C-alpha positions as CSV (number, residue, x, y, z in Angstrom):
1,M,67.2,-71.4,-71.2
2,K,63.8,-70.6,-70.4
3,L,62.8,-68.6,-67.3
4,Y,59.2,-69.1,-66.5
5,T,58.2,-65.9,-64.4
6,A,55.3,-63.5,-63.3
7,H,56.4,-60.0,-63.5
8,R,54.0,-58.6,-60.7
9,A,55.3,-61.2,-58.4
10,P,58.1,-60.7,-55.8
11,S,60.0,-63.8,-56.3
12,P,60.2,-64.1,-59.9
13,R,61.1,-60.1,-60.1
14,R,63.8,-61.0,-57.7
15,V,65.4,-63.4,-60.5
16,L,64.7,-60.9,-63.2
17,M,66.8,-58.1,-61.3
18,F,69.3,-60.6,-60.7
19,L,69.9,-61.0,-64.5
20,V,69.8,-57.3,-65.4
21,E,72.4,-56.9,-62.6
22,K,74.8,-59.8,-63.9
23,N,74.4,-58.6,-67.5
24,I,72.8,-62.2,-68.3
25,T,70.8,-62.0,-71.5
26,G,69.4,-65.0,-73.8
27,I,67.3,-66.3,-71.5
28,E,63.7,-66.8,-73.3
29,M,60.7,-65.5,-70.9
30,V,57.6,-66.9,-70.2
31,N,55.2,-64.8,-68.2
32,M,52.5,-67.2,-66.2
33,D,49.3,-66.1,-65.6
34,L,48.8,-66.8,-62.0
35,N,45.4,-65.5,-61.3
36,G,44.2,-67.6,-63.9
37,G,45.6,-70.5,-62.7
38,E,48.2,-71.4,-65.5
39,H,50.9,-72.4,-63.1
40,R,48.6,-75.1,-61.8
41,Q,48.1,-76.9,-65.2
42,P,49.6,-80.1,-66.0
43,E,52.2,-78.9,-68.6
44,Y,53.5,-76.7,-65.8
45,L,53.2,-78.8,-62.9
46,A,55.6,-81.3,-65.1
47,K,58.4,-78.7,-64.9
48,S,57.7,-77.1,-61.0
49,P,55.4,-79.8,-59.1
50,L,54.7,-77.4,-56.2
51,A,53.2,-75.1,-58.8
52,K,55.8,-72.3,-57.9
53,V,57.4,-69.8,-60.0
54,P,60.0,-68.8,-60.8
55,A,61.5,-72.0,-62.6
56,L,64.3,-72.0,-65.1
57,E,64.4,-74.5,-67.7
58,L,67.9,-75.5,-68.7
59,D,69.0,-76.2,-72.3
60,D,69.4,-80.1,-71.3
61,G,65.6,-80.2,-70.2
62,R,66.3,-80.1,-66.4
63,V,64.2,-77.3,-64.6
64,I,65.6,-75.5,-61.3
65,T,62.8,-73.8,-59.0
66,E,63.4,-71.7,-56.0
67,T,64.5,-68.4,-56.4
68,R,67.7,-68.5,-54.6
69,A,68.7,-71.7,-56.4
70,I,68.2,-70.4,-59.3
71,C,70.4,-67.4,-58.4
72,T,73.0,-69.6,-57.0
73,L,73.1,-71.7,-60.4
74,L,73.4,-68.4,-62.6
75,E,76.4,-67.1,-60.1
76,G,78.0,-70.0,-60.8
77,R,77.8,-69.6,-64.6
78,Y,78.1,-66.1,-64.9
79,P,80.4,-65.3,-61.8
80,E,81.0,-61.8,-62.8
81,P,79.7,-59.1,-61.1
82,N,79.8,-61.2,-57.7
83,L,76.5,-60.8,-56.2
84,M,76.7,-63.7,-53.7
85,G,80.4,-63.9,-52.1
86,V,83.8,-64.3,-53.1
87,D,84.9,-66.8,-50.4
88,G,83.3,-68.8,-47.7
89,D,83.0,-66.0,-45.2
90,E,81.6,-63.5,-47.3
91,R,79.1,-66.1,-49.0
92,G,78.1,-66.9,-45.3
93,F,77.2,-63.6,-44.3
94,I,75.7,-62.6,-47.6
95,E,73.4,-65.6,-47.1
96,M,72.6,-65.1,-43.7
97,A,71.3,-61.5,-44.7
98,D,69.5,-62.4,-47.5
99,R,67.6,-65.4,-45.6
100,Q,66.7,-62.9,-42.7
101,V,65.2,-60.7,-45.5
102,E,63.4,-63.8,-47.3
103,L,62.0,-65.4,-44.5
104,Y,61.3,-62.6,-41.9
105,L,60.4,-59.7,-44.2
106,L,59.4,-60.9,-47.6
107,G,57.7,-63.8,-45.8
108,G,55.6,-61.7,-43.7
109,I,54.5,-59.3,-46.2
110,A,53.3,-62.2,-48.3
111,N,51.4,-63.5,-45.7
112,A,49.9,-60.2,-44.9
113,I,48.9,-59.5,-48.3
114,R,47.6,-63.3,-49.2
115,H,45.7,-63.3,-46.3
116,S,44.2,-59.8,-46.4
117,H,44.0,-58.6,-49.8
118,P,40.5,-59.4,-51.7
119,G,42.3,-59.7,-55.1
120,L,44.7,-62.6,-54.1
121,A,42.0,-64.4,-52.7
122,A,41.9,-66.8,-55.7
123,L,45.6,-67.6,-54.9
124,E,45.0,-68.4,-51.1
125,K,42.1,-70.3,-50.1
126,P,40.9,-70.0,-47.4
127,Q,42.4,-66.4,-46.2
128,F,42.7,-65.7,-42.8
129,P,42.3,-61.7,-42.7
130,E,43.0,-61.8,-38.8
131,F,46.4,-63.5,-39.2
132,G,47.0,-61.0,-42.2
133,R,46.9,-58.0,-40.0
134,S,49.2,-59.5,-37.4
135,Q,51.8,-60.2,-40.0
136,A,51.4,-56.7,-41.1
137,E,52.2,-55.8,-37.8
138,K,55.4,-58.1,-37.5
139,V,56.8,-56.7,-40.8
140,R,56.7,-53.4,-39.3
141,D,59.1,-54.6,-36.6
142,V,61.3,-56.7,-39.0
143,A,61.6,-53.4,-41.1
144,R,62.6,-51.2,-38.1
145,G,65.6,-54.1,-37.7
146,F,66.7,-53.1,-41.2
147,D,66.4,-49.5,-40.5
148,Q,68.7,-49.7,-37.7
149,R,71.1,-51.9,-39.5
150,L,71.3,-49.7,-42.4
151,Q,71.9,-46.6,-40.0
152,S,75.4,-48.1,-39.7
153,Q,76.1,-49.8,-43.0
154,P,75.1,-48.9,-46.7
155,W,73.9,-52.1,-47.9
156,I,71.7,-54.6,-46.3
157,A,74.6,-57.4,-46.0
158,G,77.5,-55.0,-45.4
159,E,79.6,-52.7,-47.5
160,R,78.7,-53.6,-50.8
161,F,75.3,-54.4,-52.9
162,T,74.4,-58.0,-52.8
163,I,71.5,-60.3,-53.6
164,A,70.2,-59.5,-50.3
165,D,69.6,-56.0,-51.3
166,I,67.4,-57.6,-54.3
167,T,65.3,-59.3,-52.2
168,A,64.9,-56.7,-49.6
169,F,63.7,-54.1,-52.4
170,C,61.3,-56.6,-54.2
171,A,60.2,-57.3,-50.8
172,L,59.4,-53.4,-50.1
173,E,58.1,-52.8,-53.4
174,F,55.6,-55.5,-52.8
175,A,54.3,-54.1,-49.5
176,R,54.4,-50.6,-51.1
177,G,52.0,-51.6,-53.6
178,L,49.5,-53.8,-51.9
179,M,50.3,-53.0,-47.9
180,K,50.6,-49.0,-48.7
181,F,53.6,-49.6,-46.6
182,V,56.2,-46.5,-47.1
183,P,59.2,-46.8,-44.5
184,G,59.8,-43.2,-44.8
185,D,56.3,-42.4,-43.6
186,E,56.7,-44.3,-40.3
187,G,60.1,-43.2,-39.2
188,M,62.2,-45.2,-40.9
189,H,64.5,-43.0,-42.9
190,A,67.6,-45.2,-43.3
191,L,65.5,-47.9,-44.8
192,Q,63.6,-45.3,-46.9
193,A,67.0,-44.0,-48.0
194,W,68.2,-47.3,-49.2
195,R,65.1,-48.2,-51.0
196,D,65.3,-44.8,-53.2
197,R,69.2,-45.5,-54.0
198,M,68.1,-49.1,-55.1
199,N,64.9,-47.7,-57.1
200,D,67.8,-45.4,-59.2
201,R,69.3,-48.8,-60.1
202,P,68.5,-49.8,-63.7
203,S,67.3,-53.4,-62.4
204,A,64.6,-51.9,-60.2
205,K,62.6,-51.1,-63.8
206,V,61.8,-54.7,-64.5
């Protein structure tokens, strides 16, 4: 298999962390130059028509895109350690938490950064800075909700580490670097403590 990735982008990093947590090796890595527009070249568009990374090319030539879909495929092929739920009930609650993080936290962070950071102007044309600023405020409201959740449970989806923790960590790391958002500095101490625990995991080093 071959994974098309971009190490500085949060969604590809989610897959890279997932691979480490699952102890999956032997996948060829192809790093894409997003600022250089490599993901918009015809050769890559033939694999990922929406010009998105990550994309996983299977040994039979098929290509699967979208972070969650890639992780679902890998979870099926490498079921242990389980990160997405052992039965229908647990899978449902883990997916709910992961989707909440992806849509409301990571999505808001991405909008805030893509529309306000000058370094991403090449990727977001046109930029709408006012929209970016409003998204940054909404992100903080969402983060406070996760801070409250983590006051009563150790992990994003409940009592154990799951894919939702990977998504949330990548979101906060993206915000820390380009939004200068540090939860502890804004009174979100449970979220900060969780983030610090996550940072000690080997997968956080990818």
